[in-house]
MARZAMAR-211923 format. One record per residue (C-alpha): x, y, z. Coordinates in nm, 4 decimals. Last residue first. Layout:
BEGIN
NODE|X|Y|Z .
...
END
This chain:
BEGIN
NODE|1.3693|1.3627|-1.5274 .
NODE|1.0740|1.1605|-1.5399 .
NODE|0.7629|1.3556|-1.4642 .
NODE|0.5590|1.2057|-1.1664 .
NODE|0.1661|1.1321|-1.1719 .
NODE|-0.0829|1.1450|-0.9672 .
NODE|-0.3788|0.9175|-0.7686 .
NODE|-0.4821|1.0751|-0.4781 .
NODE|-0.7124|0.9983|-0.1710 .
NODE|-0.7233|0.6397|-0.2550 .
NODE|-1.0027|0.4764|-0.0134 .
NODE|-0.8983|0.1622|0.1234 .
NODE|-1.0324|-0.2388|0.2580 .
NODE|-1.3272|-0.1680|0.0165 .
NODE|-1.0772|-0.2199|-0.2992 .
NODE|-1.0487|-0.6218|-0.2173 .
NODE|-1.4738|-0.7226|-0.1589 .
NODE|-1.4556|-0.8101|-0.5318 .
NODE|-1.1710|-1.0612|-0.4991 .
NODE|-1.2794|-1.2125|-0.1458 .
NODE|-1.1005|-1.0475|0.1787 .
NODE|-0.8534|-1.2190|0.3821 .
NODE|-0.6722|-1.1318|0.7130 .
NODE|-0.8680|-0.8195|0.7145 .
NODE|-0.8317|-0.5089|0.8119 .
NODE|-1.0407|-0.1882|0.7660 .
NODE|-1.0280|0.2096|0.5903 .
NODE|-0.6353|0.2896|0.5205 .
NODE|-0.6197|0.5630|0.3542 .
NODE|-0.4800|0.5625|0.0082 .
NODE|-0.1769|0.8019|-0.1891 .
NODE|-0.0509|0.6428|-0.5573 .
NODE|0.2173|0.8168|-0.7219 .
NODE|0.2315|0.7023|-1.1123 .
NODE|0.5473|0.6979|-1.3102 .
NODE|0.7171|0.3090|-1.1990 .
NODE|0.4637|0.2597|-0.9014 .
NODE|0.5146|0.4980|-0.6250 .
NODE|0.3119|0.4136|-0.3062 .
NODE|0.2310|0.6253|0.0202 .
NODE|0.0732|0.5075|0.2526 .
NODE|-0.2062|0.6979|0.5325 .
NODE|-0.3277|0.5298|0.8117 .
NODE|-0.6620|0.5271|0.9313 .
NODE|-0.6945|0.1927|1.0111 .
NODE|-0.3375|0.0047|1.0883 .
NODE|-0.0257|-0.0615|0.9690 .
NODE|0.2922|-0.2571|1.0945 .
NODE|0.5927|-0.2430|0.8906 .
NODE|0.7028|-0.5505|0.8411 .
NODE|0.7269|-0.4689|0.4670 .
NODE|0.9438|-0.1469|0.5931 .
NODE|0.8415|0.2510|0.5720 .
NODE|0.9851|0.5551|0.4949 .
NODE|0.7644|0.7882|0.6829 .
NODE|0.5453|1.0762|0.6222 .
NODE|0.2314|0.8201|0.7547 .
NODE|0.3461|0.5593|0.6273 .
NODE|0.5702|0.5489|0.2809 .
NODE|0.6376|0.3208|0.0592 .
NODE|0.8501|0.3046|-0.2550 .
NODE|1.1560|0.3281|-0.0073 .
NODE|1.3770|0.0012|-0.1708 .
NODE|1.2678|-0.2224|0.0857 .
NODE|0.8810|-0.1136|0.0818 .
NODE|0.8537|-0.2225|-0.3586 .
NODE|1.1056|-0.5666|-0.2611 .
NODE|0.8389|-0.6490|0.0404 .
NODE|0.5504|-0.5973|-0.2266 .
NODE|0.7306|-0.7711|-0.3990 .
NODE|0.7620|-1.0938|-0.2078 .
NODE|0.4063|-1.0415|-0.0699 .
NODE|0.2126|-1.0944|-0.4074 .
NODE|-0.0482|-0.8939|-0.6332 .
NODE|0.0418|-0.5613|-0.5162 .
NODE|-0.2688|-0.3331|-0.4077 .
NODE|-0.4651|-0.6220|-0.3978 .
NODE|-0.6563|-0.5219|-0.0450 .
NODE|-0.4866|-0.8615|0.0573 .
NODE|-0.1437|-0.8613|-0.0947 .
NODE|-0.1297|-0.5331|0.0368 .
NODE|-0.2073|-0.6064|0.3620 .
NODE|0.0094|-0.8773|0.4265 .
NODE|0.3208|-0.6828|0.2586 .
NODE|0.2684|-0.3941|0.5283 .
NODE|0.1988|-0.5878|0.8258 .
NODE|-0.0876|-0.6300|1.0185 .
END
């Protein structure tokens, strides 16, 4: 599954176009490598996503084409959430 589609389906990012923009800015890292929107992801991959001053580390538990809003959080596990100091 494409990275931008996963981020939308899992509701980590609201829109797929926004997920693409964030990936193109180099703010998403998959298994230690900077990722583009078209990067294929698999179950067990680790994602680091930078949201402004927050760095979120998650592990992918499942991949589905569509999910209900209540089930979206079952697609991933949050491993770490840290705040970055502004320089």
